[in-house]
N, C-alpha and C positions, 0 to 999 in steps of 0.2 A: 759353795764353790768359789774359787778364786777368780777375781776379775783380772783379765790380762789386757794389755794394750800394745799398740804398735806392732813391731816385727814379731814379738812373742805371740800375740793373738793370731797373726797370719800363719805362723808356723803351726800353732795348735789346730787351726782350721784346715791346713793342708793335710795334716795327719788324719784328722777326722774324716775328710773326704776320701782319702786313700782307703781308710778302713771301711767306709760306707760302700764304695764301689766294689771292694773285695768281698764284703759280706752279702751285698745285694747287687750282683751284676745285672746290667740293663734295668736299673731300678725305675727309670721313668718310662719304660715300655718302648715299643717300636714306632708308635704313631707320633708325628711331629706336633709340636706345640701350636696352639692357635696363633700366637705372634709370629711364628716362623711361616705359617701359611700366608698370613697377611704380608709379611716382609717379602716373600717370593714375588708377589704381585707388584709390590713397590719397586723391587729391584729390576724386574723385567720391564716395567714401564720406563725406568730410567736408562734402559739399555745396558745394564750391568752384565758382565760375563763371568767375573770372579768375585767370590765372597770370602771375607775373613770372618770367622766366628770366634768370639772371645768367650771362654768358659764353655767349651763344647761338651764337656763331660763324656758320656759313653756314646754320644753322637746321633741321637734321634733326629735333631734338626739339621746337623751337618749332612747326614745321609739323605735327608729329604731334599735339601738344596742340590745335592749331587744328582739325585733322581730327576730333579726339575731341569737339569742341563747345565747348572753352574759348575765351575771349577771352585773347589772349596779348600781353604787353608784353615784347619781347626787348631786352636790353641787351648790348653788347659794346664793347670799345675798338677793334675793327677795323672801320673804315668799309667796307672791302672785303668782309669776311664778311657784314655786314648788307646790303650791296647785293645780294649773291648771294641772301640770304634773301628780300628783297623781290621780286626777280625771280621766284624759284620760287613764292612766295606768289601772285603775279599769274598765273602759268601754271596753278596749281592752283585758282584761284578763291577764294583764302583772304585776299585783301588786306583785307577788311572785318573779319577776326578777328585780324589781326596788326599791331601797331605796333612800331617799332624806334627805339632811341635809342643813339647813340654815347656811351659812358660809361666812365670809369675808376672801378672800384669802390673806389679809395682815396678818392674824393670821395663826398659824400652822395648817396644814391639820389634821382634826380629825380622823385619821386612824393610825393603828400601822405600825411600820417599815415593809418593805417587805411584804405588804398585798394585792397588786393588780398586775395584769399582764400588764395592759396598761392604759394610760392616754390620754384623748382627751380634747382639749380646742379650740373651734372655736371663735376667736376674743376676748378671755378673757384676754390674756396676754397684749393686746394693749388697755385695758381700762385705767381708770385714776389711773394708778400705776406708782410710780417713778421707775427709773432704779434700784435702790437698792431693792425696793420691788419685782420687777420682778425677780431679781437674787435670792432673798430669796424664792420666790414661786417655782422656778425651783429646788432649793436645796431641798425643801419639796417634790416635785414630785420624785426626785431621792431617797429620804428616803423611800417613801411608795411603790416604785416599787420593784418587785422581781428581782433577777438576770436575765438578758436577757430581761427585760421589755422594752416597747416601749412607747415613747411620740410622739403624733402627735398634732401639734398646728398650728393655722393660725393667722397672724397679718397683719394689714395694715402697709405699709412701707412709707418711705420718698419720694417715687415716686408717691404717691397718690395725686390727685388734691387738696385735702383739707389740705395737709401738708403745714404749714407756713401761713395759713390764719385763719380767725375766731378769737376767743378769745384765746390768748396765755397764757398758765399757766406755761411755762418753762419746761425744760427737754423733749423737743419734744412733749409736750402735747398741743393739740389744740381742742377747743370746737366749735361745729356747731349744731345748733338746740337743744341745751341743752345736747347733748352727747359729752363727752370728750374722746379723743382718743390719746394714746401714739403711735406715728408713729415711726416704727423701722428703724434705719439705719442697713445696713448689718453687721457692726461690732458687733452689739448687738446680732444678731443671732449666730455669731461665738463664742462670749464670753459665751453665754448660753450653747453652745455645748462642752465646755472644759470639758474633762474627760468622754465624751460620744463618741459614734460613730455617726457622722452626716451622715445620709443616703441620705437625699434629701432636697433641698431648691427649691421648685417649684413655679414660679410666676403664678398667675391666677387673674381673674377679677370677680367681683360679684356685682349685684344690680345696682343702679343708679350711675351716674357720668361717668363710673363705678368705684367702689372702687377697688383699686389695692392692692393685698395681696401676701404674701408668705405662702405656705403650707410647714411646716418644719417637717421632720421625723428624730428622733434621738433615739438611743437605748443604753441601759446600756452595758458597756464593761464587 
């Protein structure tokens, strides 16, 4: 299989996710992820009222945040995933609490400065993004957060069994089963927290293998 890089890899991944959501609607189920459950408590303790979710997919976590009383803006580059999210929000009576935007996180976040209280991203930062693009995205998160705002994100790290295997695309990006992952070294977590208060880096496991991840919480100074 050909190794892609840069925009070409991102475009391949977008098509792959579109096809995946089309073939397997609601593929992650209805129950929220464990990181989302944790994040809801963090956000509530911080007094957050609105949440931006990056890489919301078909919405299991976005809908959970809405049920918990937050106003949620959900971004994803899969129009198919977001359509499923909106349909479910309507069925659950949550349409007034959830807005969606098709968006590629390599581009500026389509929100004004200082417009949200909290940001959540479950395995979005470790998609097929270069280190430079990840830094740019976290800078955008900082821009849209209000003072005292909180970011909770999760990433697969270099201790994961898939790191270093499969199709190598460079920059710690490896592809398995059509999905490309940027595996985080710890130094990248620390670099992304520069200028923030790094509250927590919590290791955890999820799914098959199992996948090995960090749950990172950082807040605006």
